[in-house]
LUMZAGU-965608 format. One line per field, with one value per atom (N, C-alpha, C, O): residue number from 1; atom name; x negated, y negated, z negated. Coordinates in nm, 2 decimals, decimal comma, m for minus. Layout:
# LUMZAGU-965608
pos = NUM;...
site = CA;...
c1 = X;...
c2 = Y;...
c3 = Z;...
# end
This chain:
# LUMZAGU-965608
pos = 1;1;1;1;2;2;2;2;3;3;3;3;4;4;4;4;5;5;5;5;6;6;6;6;7;7;7;7;8;8;8;8;9;9;9;9;10;10;10;10;11;11;11;11;12;12;12;12;13;13;13;13;14;14;14;14;15;15;15;15;16;16;16;16;17;17;17;17;18;18;18;18;19;19;19;19;20;20;20;20;21;21;21;21;22;22;22;22;23;23;23;23;24;24;24;24;25;25;25;25;26;26;26;26;27;27;27;27;28;28;28;28;29;29;29;29;30;30;30;30;31;31;31;31;32;32;32;32;33;33;33;33;34;34;34;34;35;35;35;35;36;36;36;36;37;37;37;37;38;38;38;38;39;39;39;39;40;40;40;40;41;41;41;41;42;42;42;42;43;43;43;43;44;44;44;44;45;45;45;45;46;46;46;46;47;47;47;47;48;48;48;48;49;49;49;49;50;50;50;50;51;51;51;51;52;52;52;52;53;53;53;53;54;54;54;54;55;55;55;55;56;56;56;56;57;57;57;57;58;58;58;58;59;59;59;59;60;60;60;60;61;61;61;61;62;62;62;62;63;63;63;63;64;64;64;64;65;65;65;65;66;66;66;66;67;67;67;67;68;68;68;68;69;69;69;69;70;70;70;70;71;71;71;71;72;72;72;72;73;73;73;73;74;74;74;74;75;75;75;75;76;76;76;76;77;77;77;77;78;78;78;78;79;79;79;79;80;80;80;80;81;81;81;81;82;82;82;82;83;83;83;83;84;84;84;84;85;85;85;85
site = N;CA;C;O;N;CA;C;O;N;CA;C;O;N;CA;C;O;N;CA;C;O;N;CA;C;O;N;CA;C;O;N;CA;C;O;N;CA;C;O;N;CA;C;O;N;CA;C;O;N;CA;C;O;N;CA;C;O;N;CA;C;O;N;CA;C;O;N;CA;C;O;N;CA;C;O;N;CA;C;O;N;CA;C;O;N;CA;C;O;N;CA;C;O;N;CA;C;O;N;CA;C;O;N;CA;C;O;N;CA;C;O;N;CA;C;O;N;CA;C;O;N;CA;C;O;N;CA;C;O;N;CA;C;O;N;CA;C;O;N;CA;C;O;N;CA;C;O;N;CA;C;O;N;CA;C;O;N;CA;C;O;N;CA;C;O;N;CA;C;O;N;CA;C;O;N;CA;C;O;N;CA;C;O;N;CA;C;O;N;CA;C;O;N;CA;C;O;N;CA;C;O;N;CA;C;O;N;CA;C;O;N;CA;C;O;N;CA;C;O;N;CA;C;O;N;CA;C;O;N;CA;C;O;N;CA;C;O;N;CA;C;O;N;CA;C;O;N;CA;C;O;N;CA;C;O;N;CA;C;O;N;CA;C;O;N;CA;C;O;N;CA;C;O;N;CA;C;O;N;CA;C;O;N;CA;C;O;N;CA;C;O;N;CA;C;O;N;CA;C;O;N;CA;C;O;N;CA;C;O;N;CA;C;O;N;CA;C;O;N;CA;C;O;N;CA;C;O;N;CA;C;O;N;CA;C;O;N;CA;C;O;N;CA;C;O;N;CA;C;O;N;CA;C;O;N;CA;C;O;N;CA;C;O;N;CA;C;O;N;CA;C;O;N;CA;C;O;N;CA;C;O
c1 = 0,24;0,24;0,38;0,43;0,45;0,58;0,68;0,77;0,66;0,75;0,74;0,84;0,61;0,60;0,67;0,74;0,65;0,72;0,87;0,94;0,92;1,07;1,11;1,21;1,03;1,06;1,07;1,17;0,97;0,97;1,08;1,13;1,12;1,23;1,36;1,44;1,38;1,49;1,48;1,59;1,37;1,35;1,40;1,47;1,36;1,41;1,56;1,62;1,62;1,77;1,83;1,93;1,77;1,81;1,80;1,89;1,70;1,68;1,80;1,85;1,84;1,95;2,08;2,15;2,10;2,22;2,22;2,32;2,10;2,09;2,12;2,19;2,06;2,07;2,23;2,28;2,29;2,43;2,52;2,63;2,48;2,55;2,54;2,63;2,42;2,40;2,47;2,52;2,48;2,56;2,71;2,78;2,75;2,89;2,95;3,06;2,87;2,92;2,95;2,90;3,03;3,06;2,93;2,84;2,92;2,80;2,78;2,67;2,88;2,88;2,96;3,07;2,91;2,98;2,93;2,81;3,03;3,00;2,89;2,80;2,90;2,80;2,66;2,57;2,65;2,51;2,46;2,38;2,51;2,46;2,32;2,25;2,27;2,14;2,03;1,92;2,07;1,98;1,94;1,83;2,03;2,00;1,87;1,78;1,86;1,74;1,62;1,51;1,64;1,53;1,47;1,35;1,56;1,51;1,44;1,34;1,50;1,44;1,30;1,21;1,30;1,17;1,06;0,94;1,10;1,00;0,95;0,83;1,04;1,00;0,92;0,82;0,95;0,87;0,73;0,63;0,72;0,60;0,51;0,39;0,57;0,49;0,45;0,33;0,52;0,48;0,37;0,28;0,37;0,27;0,14;0,03;0,15;0,03;m0,03;m0,15;0,06;0,02;m0,05;m0,14;0,00;m0,06;m0,20;m0,29;m0,23;m0,37;m0,45;m0,57;m0,40;m0,48;m0,52;m0,63;m0,43;m0,45;m0,56;m0,66;m0,55;m0,66;m0,79;m0,89;m0,80;m0,93;m0,99;m1,11;m0,91;m0,95;m1,00;m1,10;m0,92;m0,96;m1,10;m1,19;m1,12;m1,24;m1,36;m1,47;m1,34;m1,44;m1,48;m1,59;m1,38;m1,40;m1,48;m1,56;m1,44;m1,51;m1,65;m1,74;m1,68;m1,82;m1,90;m2,02;m1,84;m1,91;m1,94;m2,04;m1,84;m1,86;m1,98;m2,06;m1,99;m2,10;m2,23;m2,33;m2,24;m2,36;m2,40;m2,52;m2,30;m2,34;m2,38;m2,47;m2,32;m2,36;m2,50;m2,58;m2,53;m2,67;m2,77;m2,88;m2,74;m2,83;m2,85;m2,96;m2,74;m2,75;m2,84;m2,92;m2,82;m2,90;m3,05;m3,13;m3,08;m3,22;m3,28;m3,40;m3,20;m3,25;m3,27;m3,37;m3,18;m3,20;m3,32;m3,39;m3,35;m3,48;m3,60;m3,70;m3,60;m3,71;m3,73;m3,84;m3,62;m3,63;m3,68;m3,76;m3,64;m3,69;m3,84;m3,92;m3,89;m4,04;m4,11;m4,22;m4,06;m4,13;m4,14;m4,25;m4,04;m4,04;m4,14;m4,19;m4,16;m4,25;m4,40;m4,49;m4,42;m4,56;m4,62;m4,73
c2 = 0,99;0,92;0,92;0,83;1,04;1,05;0,95;0,90;0,92;0,82;0,68;0,61;0,64;0,51;0,51;0,41;0,62;0,62;0,61;0,55;0,69;0,69;0,54;0,49;0,48;0,35;0,25;0,18;0,26;0,17;0,20;0,11;0,33;0,37;0,30;0,25;0,31;0,25;0,10;0,03;0,04;m0,11;m0,14;m0,24;m0,06;m0,08;m0,08;m0,16;0,02;0,02;m0,09;m0,14;m0,14;m0,26;m0,39;m0,48;m0,39;m0,50;m0,50;m0,61;m0,38;m0,37;m0,42;m0,50;m0,38;m0,43;m0,58;m0,64;m0,64;m0,78;m0,85;m0,95;m0,79;m0,85;m0,85;m0,96;m0,74;m0,74;m0,82;m0,88;m0,84;m0,93;m1,08;m1,15;m1,11;m1,25;m1,28;m1,39;m1,18;m1,20;m1,18;m1,20;m1,13;m1,11;m1,00;m1,02;m0,90;m0,79;m0,67;m0,66;m0,58;m0,46;m0,37;m0,37;m0,31;m0,24;m0,12;m0,09;m0,04;0,08;0,07;0,13;0,00;m0,01;0,10;0,13;0,17;0,29;0,26;0,34;0,15;0,11;0,08;0,09;0,06;0,01;0,11;0,07;0,23;0,33;0,37;0,41;0,36;0,39;0,31;0,35;0,19;0,09;0,14;0,11;0,21;0,25;0,34;0,31;0,45;0,53;0,45;0,48;0,36;0,28;0,20;0,19;0,13;0,04;0,13;0,09;0,25;0,34;0,39;0,40;0,42;0,46;0,36;0,39;0,24;0,13;0,10;0,09;0,10;0,08;0,19;0,17;0,32;0,43;0,43;0,46;0,39;0,38;0,28;0,30;0,16;0,06;0,11;0,08;0,18;0,24;0,34;0,34;0,42;0,51;0,44;0,48;0,34;0,26;0,19;0,18;0,13;0,06;0,16;0,11;0,28;0,38;0,40;0,41;0,42;0,44;0,32;0,34;0,19;0,08;0,07;0,04;0,11;0,11;0,22;0,18;0,34;0,44;0,39;0,42;0,33;0,29;0,18;0,18;0,08;m0,02;0,03;m0,01;0,12;0,18;0,25;0,24;0,33;0,40;0,30;0,32;0,19;0,09;0,02;0,00;m0,01;m0,07;0,02;m0,03;0,14;0,24;0,26;0,27;0,26;0,27;0,15;0,16;0,03;m0,09;m0,10;m0,15;m0,05;m0,05;0,04;0,01;0,16;0,25;0,19;0,21;0,12;0,05;m0,05;m0,06;m0,13;m0,23;m0,18;m0,23;m0,06;m0,01;0,05;0,04;0,12;0,16;0,05;0,07;m0,07;m0,18;m0,23;m0,27;m0,23;m0,28;m0,18;m0,23;m0,05;0,04;0,03;0,03;0,01;m0,01;m0,14;m0,14;m0,25;m0,37;m0,36;m0,41;m0,28;m0,26;m0,18;m0,20;m0,09;0,00;m0,09;m0,07;m0,18;m0,26;m0,36;m0,38;m0,42;m0,51;m0,43;m0,49;m0,31;m0,24;m0,21;m0,22;m0,18;m0,16;m0,29;m0,28;m0,40;m0,53;m0,56;m0,61;m0,53;m0,57;m0,48;m0,52;m0,36;m0,26;m0,30;m0,26;m0,35;m0,39;m0,51;m0,55
c3 = m0,29;m0,16;m0,11;m0,05;m0,13;m0,07;m0,13;m0,07;m0,27;m0,33;m0,27;m0,26;m0,23;m0,16;m0,03;0,01;0,05;0,18;0,16;0,24;0,06;0,04;m0,01;0,03;m0,09;m0,14;m0,02;0,00;0,07;0,19;0,29;0,36;0,30;0,38;0,32;0,40;0,19;0,12;0,14;0,16;0,14;0,16;0,30;0,32;0,40;0,54;0,55;0,62;0,48;0,48;0,41;0,45;0,31;0,23;0,32;0,31;0,40;0,49;0,59;0,63;0,64;0,73;0,66;0,72;0,54;0,46;0,46;0,48;0,43;0,42;0,55;0,56;0,66;0,79;0,83;0,88;0,81;0,84;0,75;0,79;0,63;0,53;0,58;0,57;0,62;0,67;0,80;0,81;0,88;1,00;0,98;1,07;0,86;0,83;0,93;0,98;0,95;1,04;0,95;0,84;1,00;0,92;0,91;1,00;0,79;0,76;0,85;0,90;0,87;0,95;1,07;1,08;1,18;1,30;1,39;1,40;1,46;1,54;1,64;1,67;1,70;1,81;1,76;1,84;1,63;1,59;1,48;1,40;1,47;1,37;1,40;1,30;1,52;1,56;1,48;1,46;1,44;1,37;1,23;1,18;1,17;1,03;1,02;0,95;1,10;1,10;1,15;1,10;1,24;1,29;1,18;1,16;1,10;1,00;0,89;0,83;0,86;0,76;0,81;0,73;0,94;0,99;0,99;0,96;1,03;1,03;0,89;0,87;0,79;0,65;0,61;0,54;0,64;0,60;0,66;0,59;0,78;0,85;0,79;0,77;0,75;0,68;0,55;0,51;0,48;0,35;0,37;0,28;0,47;0,49;0,53;0,48;0,61;0,64;0,52;0,50;0,44;0,32;0,22;0,16;0,21;0,13;0,17;0,09;0,30;0,36;0,33;0,29;0,34;0,31;0,16;0,13;0,08;m0,07;m0,10;m0,17;m0,04;m0,07;m0,02;m0,09;0,10;0,15;0,07;0,04;0,02;m0,06;m0,20;m0,25;m0,25;m0,38;m0,37;m0,46;m0,26;m0,24;m0,22;m0,28;m0,15;m0,13;m0,26;m0,28;m0,34;m0,47;m0,57;m0,64;m0,56;m0,65;m0,60;m0,69;m0,47;m0,42;m0,46;m0,51;m0,45;m0,49;m0,63;m0,68;m0,72;m0,86;m0,90;m0,99;m0,83;m0,86;m0,82;m0,90;m0,71;m0,67;m0,77;m0,81;m0,82;m0,92;m1,05;m1,12;m1,09;m1,22;m1,21;m1,30;m1,09;m1,07;m1,07;m1,12;m1,01;m1,01;m1,15;m1,19;m1,23;m1,37;m1,45;m1,53;m1,43;m1,50;m1,46;m1,55;m1,33;m1,30;m1,36;m1,40;m1,36;m1,42;m1,57;m1,63;m1,64;m1,78;m1,81;m1,91;m1,72;m1,73;m1,71;m1,78;m1,61;m1,59;m1,70;m1,74;m1,75;m1,87;m1,99;m2,07;m2,01;m2,13;m2,11;m2,21;m1,99;m1,96;m1,99;m2,04;m1,94;m1,96;m2,11;m2,16;m2,18;m2,33;m2,41;m2,51;m2,36;m2,42;m2,39;m2,46;m2,28;m2,23;m2,30;m2,27
# end
């Protein structure tokens, strides 16, 4: 999980580089140094949120997969009983 948060923090910093490059402004201006941690924090927060979304979706998919497998097993059992009768 930490690696995703670090990745998205780096992504936030990269977005700041891109923004300043598009604006043709110096990368490390004394008056705007506060924006670097802000962009890293926003990116890291997004990564943390995205990790939670991924975990919830994976759990939901696994639960649905188990339900489908149980239904298939019950159907196979019913079909086997019908063929024996």
